[in-house]
OpenMM code with the backbone's topology and positions (N, CA, C; nanometers):
from openmm import Vec3, app, unit

residues = "MET GLN ARG ARG GLY SER ASP GLY SER ALA LYS THR PRO TYR LEU THR VAL TYR ASP TYR GLY GLN GLY GLY ILE TRP ARG VAL ILE LEU ALA ARG SER ALA ASP GLN ILE ALA ALA ARG TYR PRO GLU LEU LYS ILE LEU SER ALA PRO PRO ASP TRP MET SER ASP GLU GLN LEU ARG GLU ILE GLU GLN HIS SER THR VAL ASP ILE ASP ASP HIS GLY GLU PRO PHE LEU ALA ALA LEU ARG THR GLN ARG GLY GLU ALA ASP GLY".split()
positions = [
    Vec3(0.2636, 0.5559, 1.4045),
    Vec3(0.3239, 0.4349, 1.4554),
    Vec3(0.4200, 0.3800, 1.3501),
    Vec3(0.5422, 0.3535, 1.3922),
    Vec3(0.6399, 0.2997, 1.2977),
    Vec3(0.6539, 0.1490, 1.3175),
    Vec3(0.6891, 0.0831, 1.2078),
    Vec3(0.7166, -0.0608, 1.2090),
    Vec3(0.8479, -0.0820, 1.1361),
    Vec3(0.8989, -0.1994, 1.1460),
    Vec3(1.0197, -0.2360, 1.0719),
    Vec3(0.9786, -0.2985, 0.9402),
    Vec3(1.0347, -0.2470, 0.8319),
    Vec3(1.0086, -0.3026, 0.7004),
    Vec3(1.0877, -0.4295, 0.6790),
    Vec3(1.0700, -0.4927, 0.5647),
    Vec3(1.1394, -0.6177, 0.5343),
    Vec3(1.2901, -0.5986, 0.5274),
    Vec3(1.3343, -0.4743, 0.5051),
    Vec3(1.4776, -0.4468, 0.5009),
    Vec3(1.5311, -0.4008, 0.6357),
    Vec3(1.4446, -0.4012, 0.7397),
    Vec3(1.4867, -0.3640, 0.8741),
    Vec3(1.4755, -0.2150, 0.9040),
    Vec3(1.4414, -0.1344, 0.8057),
    Vec3(1.4324, 0.0098, 0.8283),
    Vec3(1.2983, 0.0465, 0.8912),
    Vec3(1.2967, 0.1598, 0.9626),
    Vec3(1.1735, 0.2079, 1.0246),
    Vec3(1.0814, 0.2634, 0.9164),
    Vec3(0.9586, 0.2157, 0.9155),
    Vec3(0.8610, 0.2592, 0.8165),
    Vec3(0.7274, 0.2825, 0.8845),
    Vec3(0.6478, 0.3673, 0.8233),
    Vec3(0.5160, 0.4019, 0.8744),
    Vec3(0.4100, 0.3347, 0.7873),
    Vec3(0.3024, 0.2826, 0.8472),
    Vec3(0.1942, 0.2245, 0.7670),
    Vec3(0.1032, 0.3340, 0.7108),
    Vec3(0.0694, 0.3214, 0.5829),
    Vec3(-0.0213, 0.4144, 0.5148),
    Vec3(-0.1328, 0.3335, 0.4503),
    Vec3(-0.2560, 0.3755, 0.4740),
    Vec3(-0.3705, 0.3126, 0.4106),
    Vec3(-0.3812, 0.3649, 0.2680),
    Vec3(-0.3897, 0.2729, 0.1723),
    Vec3(-0.3975, 0.3111, 0.0316),
    Vec3(-0.5106, 0.2357, -0.0364),
    Vec3(-0.5519, 0.2902, -0.1513),
    Vec3(-0.6503, 0.2213, -0.2330),
    Vec3(-0.6141, 0.2399, -0.3796),
    Vec3(-0.6290, 0.1311, -0.4546),
    Vec3(-0.6175, 0.1367, -0.5997),
    Vec3(-0.7600, 0.1311, -0.6514),
    Vec3(-0.8084, 0.2430, -0.7032),
    Vec3(-0.9463, 0.2530, -0.7526),
    Vec3(-0.9469, 0.2140, -0.8996),
    Vec3(-1.0122, 0.1026, -0.9310),
    Vec3(-1.0158, 0.0556, -1.0692),
    Vec3(-1.1490, 0.0854, -1.1370),
    Vec3(-1.2263, 0.1761, -1.0770),
    Vec3(-1.3484, 0.2208, -1.1414),
    Vec3(-1.4752, 0.1608, -1.0850),
    Vec3(-1.4758, 0.0303, -1.0641),
    Vec3(-1.5942, -0.0354, -1.0099),
    Vec3(-1.5699, -0.0850, -0.8682),
    Vec3(-1.4625, -0.0436, -0.8097),
    Vec3(-1.4265, -0.0851, -0.6753),
    Vec3(-1.2837, -0.0441, -0.6476),
    Vec3(-1.2297, -0.0974, -0.5403),
    Vec3(-1.0930, -0.0624, -0.5049),
    Vec3(-1.0223, -0.1777, -0.4380),
    Vec3(-0.8914, -0.1766, -0.4492),
    Vec3(-0.8070, -0.2749, -0.3814),
    Vec3(-0.7348, -0.2001, -0.2704),
    Vec3(-0.7603, -0.2416, -0.1480),
    Vec3(-0.7071, -0.1744, -0.0301),
    Vec3(-0.5812, -0.2443, 0.0185),
    Vec3(-0.4812, -0.1664, 0.0526),
    Vec3(-0.3583, -0.2174, 0.1118),
    Vec3(-0.3083, -0.1167, 0.2147),
    Vec3(-0.2389, -0.1679, 0.3153),
    Vec3(-0.1570, -0.0841, 0.4022),
    Vec3(-0.0153, -0.1026, 0.3514),
    Vec3(0.0487, 0.0082, 0.3175),
    Vec3(0.1846, 0.0011, 0.2650),
    Vec3(0.2798, 0.0602, 0.3678),
    Vec3(0.3826, -0.0165, 0.4016),
    Vec3(0.4879, 0.0312, 0.4901),
    Vec3(0.5891, 0.1070, 0.4058),
    Vec3(0.6069, 0.2341, 0.4382),
    Vec3(0.6981, 0.3182, 0.3602),
    Vec3(0.7604, 0.4231, 0.4513),
    Vec3(0.8659, 0.4855, 0.4020),
    Vec3(0.9336, 0.5904, 0.4777),
    Vec3(0.8516, 0.7191, 0.4819),
    Vec3(0.7658, 0.7388, 0.3800),
    Vec3(0.6814, 0.8581, 0.3740),
    Vec3(0.5701, 0.8360, 0.2719),
    Vec3(0.4675, 0.9185, 0.2817),
    Vec3(0.3615, 0.9157, 0.1807),
    Vec3(0.4178, 0.9566, 0.0453),
    Vec3(0.5128, 1.0489, 0.0456),
    Vec3(0.5749, 1.0924, -0.0798),
    Vec3(0.6451, 0.9770, -0.1506),
    Vec3(0.7053, 0.8865, -0.0740),
    Vec3(0.7715, 0.7708, -0.1336),
    Vec3(0.6699, 0.6844, -0.2075),
    Vec3(0.5531, 0.6645, -0.1483),
    Vec3(0.4480, 0.5858, -0.2137),
    Vec3(0.4006, 0.6573, -0.3399),
    Vec3(0.3739, 0.7870, -0.3285),
    Vec3(0.3240, 0.8645, -0.4426),
    Vec3(0.4231, 0.8635, -0.5581),
    Vec3(0.5509, 0.8657, -0.5273),
    Vec3(0.6525, 0.8652, -0.6331),
    Vec3(0.6617, 0.7302, -0.7026),
    Vec3(0.6559, 0.6222, -0.6262),
    Vec3(0.6689, 0.4884, -0.6851),
    Vec3(0.5393, 0.4359, -0.7445),
    Vec3(0.4280, 0.4684, -0.6799),
    Vec3(0.2992, 0.4131, -0.7205),
    Vec3(0.1952, 0.5249, -0.7288),
    Vec3(0.2075, 0.6112, -0.8302),
    Vec3(0.1155, 0.7253, -0.8405),
    Vec3(-0.0302, 0.6847, -0.8637),
    Vec3(-0.0541, 0.5604, -0.9017),
    Vec3(-0.1910, 0.5151, -0.9236),
    Vec3(-0.2648, 0.4863, -0.7928),
    Vec3(-0.1936, 0.4868, -0.6812),
    Vec3(-0.2559, 0.4625, -0.5517),
    Vec3(-0.2988, 0.5939, -0.4874),
    Vec3(-0.4125, 0.5905, -0.4217),
    Vec3(-0.4565, 0.7036, -0.3405),
    Vec3(-0.4151, 0.6734, -0.1972),
    Vec3(-0.3538, 0.7696, -0.1308),
    Vec3(-0.3093, 0.7546, 0.0072),
    Vec3(-0.4080, 0.8296, 0.0955),
    Vec3(-0.4637, 0.7596, 0.1921),
    Vec3(-0.5640, 0.8201, 0.2795),
    Vec3(-0.5034, 0.8569, 0.4146),
    Vec3(-0.5419, 0.9711, 0.4665),
    Vec3(-0.4942, 1.0121, 0.5987),
    Vec3(-0.5780, 0.9486, 0.7096),
    Vec3(-0.6972, 0.9005, 0.6738),
    Vec3(-0.7859, 0.8315, 0.7678),
    Vec3(-0.8745, 0.7379, 0.6871),
    Vec3(-0.9223, 0.6315, 0.7496),
    Vec3(-1.0137, 0.5418, 0.6778),
    Vec3(-1.1408, 0.6172, 0.6377),
    Vec3(-1.2048, 0.5767, 0.5274),
    Vec3(-1.3316, 0.6399, 0.4894),
    Vec3(-1.4388, 0.6117, 0.5952),
    Vec3(-1.5381, 0.6972, 0.6007),
    Vec3(-1.6443, 0.6847, 0.7014),
    Vec3(-1.7144, 0.5494, 0.6969),
    Vec3(-1.7289, 0.4918, 0.5788),
    Vec3(-1.8015, 0.3658, 0.5654),
    Vec3(-1.7221, 0.2445, 0.6134),
    Vec3(-1.5885, 0.2597, 0.6301),
    Vec3(-1.5043, 0.1458, 0.6675),
    Vec3(-1.5117, 0.1224, 0.8180),
    Vec3(-1.5503, 0.0027, 0.8553),
    Vec3(-1.5597, -0.0318, 0.9974),
    Vec3(-1.4210, -0.0592, 1.0550),
    Vec3(-1.4125, -0.0560, 1.1865),
    Vec3(-1.2860, -0.0899, 1.2536),
    Vec3(-1.2451, -0.2324, 1.2189),
    Vec3(-1.3432, -0.3212, 1.2084),
    Vec3(-1.3149, -0.4606, 1.1728),
    Vec3(-1.2557, -0.4713, 1.0316),
    Vec3(-1.3125, -0.3979, 0.9364),
    Vec3(-1.2591, -0.3996, 0.7995),
    Vec3(-1.1162, -0.3469, 0.7960),
    Vec3(-1.0900, -0.2396, 0.8707),
    Vec3(-0.9551, -0.1845, 0.8757),
    Vec3(-0.8580, -0.2850, 0.9367),
    Vec3(-0.8984, -0.3516, 1.0435),
    Vec3(-0.8118, -0.4537, 1.1059),
    Vec3(-0.7801, -0.5666, 1.0080),
    Vec3(-0.8811, -0.6082, 0.9312),
    Vec3(-0.8593, -0.7136, 0.8310),
    Vec3(-0.7550, -0.6704, 0.7278),
    Vec3(-0.7660, -0.5482, 0.6811),
    Vec3(-0.6691, -0.4966, 0.5837),
    Vec3(-0.5303, -0.4919, 0.6470),
    Vec3(-0.5230, -0.4423, 0.7695),
    Vec3(-0.3935, -0.4330, 0.8377),
    Vec3(-0.3316, -0.5713, 0.8586),
    Vec3(-0.4143, -0.6696, 0.8939),
    Vec3(-0.3633, -0.8038, 0.9226),
    Vec3(-0.3266, -0.8826, 0.7980),
    Vec3(-0.4054, -0.8674, 0.6924),
    Vec3(-0.3890, -0.9549, 0.5764),
    Vec3(-0.3401, -0.8854, 0.4499),
    Vec3(-0.3338, -0.7531, 0.4513),
    Vec3(-0.2992, -0.6814, 0.3285),
    Vec3(-0.1972, -0.5712, 0.3523),
    Vec3(-0.1056, -0.5938, 0.4453),
    Vec3(0.0029, -0.4986, 0.4683),
    Vec3(0.1234, -0.5448, 0.3886),
    Vec3(0.1797, -0.4535, 0.3104),
    Vec3(0.2952, -0.4861, 0.2269),
    Vec3(0.4036, -0.3811, 0.2459),
    Vec3(0.5261, -0.4236, 0.2270),
    Vec3(0.6415, -0.3345, 0.2356),
    Vec3(0.6711, -0.2782, 0.0967),
    Vec3(0.6871, -0.1493, 0.0882),
    Vec3(0.7118, -0.0847, -0.0413),
    Vec3(0.8383, -0.1373, -0.1086),
    Vec3(0.9317, -0.1894, -0.0313),
    Vec3(1.0576, -0.2390, -0.0876),
    Vec3(1.0545, -0.3877, -0.1207),
    Vec3(0.9399, -0.4524, -0.1024),
    Vec3(0.9268, -0.5942, -0.1356),
    Vec3(0.8900, -0.6045, -0.2834),
    Vec3(0.9903, -0.6141, -0.3683),
    Vec3(0.9684, -0.6133, -0.5134),
    Vec3(0.9000, -0.7391, -0.5642),
    Vec3(0.8967, -0.8445, -0.4831),
    Vec3(0.8292, -0.9669, -0.5233),
    Vec3(0.6836, -0.9718, -0.4797),
    Vec3(0.6379, -0.8710, -0.4081),
    Vec3(0.5002, -0.8682, -0.3583),
    Vec3(0.4052, -0.8597, -0.4771),
    Vec3(0.3104, -0.9534, -0.4898),
    Vec3(0.2276, -0.9635, -0.6102),
    Vec3(0.1480, -0.8374, -0.6460),
    Vec3(0.0873, -0.7715, -0.5495),
    Vec3(0.0077, -0.6527, -0.5799),
    Vec3(0.0947, -0.5409, -0.6374),
    Vec3(0.2069, -0.5131, -0.5725),
    Vec3(0.2956, -0.4063, -0.6215),
    Vec3(0.3567, -0.4445, -0.7565),
    Vec3(0.3904, -0.5730, -0.7723),
    Vec3(0.4440, -0.6187, -0.9007),
    Vec3(0.3402, -0.6013, -1.0112),
    Vec3(0.2127, -0.6284, -0.9809),
    Vec3(0.1068, -0.6124, -1.0809),
    Vec3(0.0924, -0.4661, -1.1227),
    Vec3(0.1065, -0.3741, -1.0282),
    Vec3(0.0999, -0.2316, -1.0638),
    Vec3(0.2138, -0.1938, -1.1587),
    Vec3(0.3337, -0.2438, -1.1281),
    Vec3(0.4480, -0.2128, -1.2160),
    Vec3(0.4291, -0.2760, -1.3536),
    Vec3(0.3792, -0.3993, -1.3580),
    Vec3(0.3554, -0.4669, -1.4847),
    Vec3(0.2512, -0.3925, -1.5672),
    Vec3(0.1473, -0.3465, -1.5005),
    Vec3(0.0417, -0.2712, -1.5686),
    Vec3(0.1000, -0.1473, -1.6368),
    Vec3(0.2013, -0.0865, -1.5758),
    Vec3(0.2674, 0.0307, -1.6335),
    Vec3(0.3714, -0.0076, -1.7368),
    Vec3(0.3982, -0.1375, -1.7515),
    Vec3(0.4977, -0.1823, -1.8465),
    Vec3(0.6392, -0.1799, -1.7929),
    Vec3(0.6531, -0.1755, -1.6601),
    Vec3(0.7861, -0.1763, -1.5998),
    Vec3(0.8289, -0.3192, -1.5707),
    Vec3(0.9570, -0.3427, -1.5817),
    Vec3(1.0117, -0.4738, -1.5470),
    Vec3(1.0159, -0.4863, -1.3958),
    Vec3(1.0021, -0.6090, -1.3459),
    Vec3(1.0151, -0.6330, -1.2019),
    Vec3(1.1566, -0.6047, -1.1572),
    Vec3(1.1634, -0.5604, -1.0279),
    Vec3(1.2939, -0.5398, -0.9669),
    Vec3(1.3256, -0.4028, -0.9530),
] * unit.nanometer
topology = app.Topology()
chain = topology.addChain("A")
for resn in residues:
    res = topology.addResidue(resn, chain)
    for name in ("N", "CA", "C"):
        topology.addAtom(name, app.Element.getBySymbol(name[0]), res)
């Protein structure tokens, strides 16, 4: 299923997780491809399907409240990943 990103381009939602060792931060990222996510944010794991333990309700919550556009450079979660790597915003 494609959606329109913040820049108006067609993008596909991908379920991702940032595993920090004692848990994970889940996001749906709108991107042109999984490869685009892997290239920009190699610290994220891209899932082809939700894990068995994740309920439909949990997935809906992530989709509703934690969907971000890969091109939104001001998005706090993506900015934090870049900062963690020592990259400047933008």
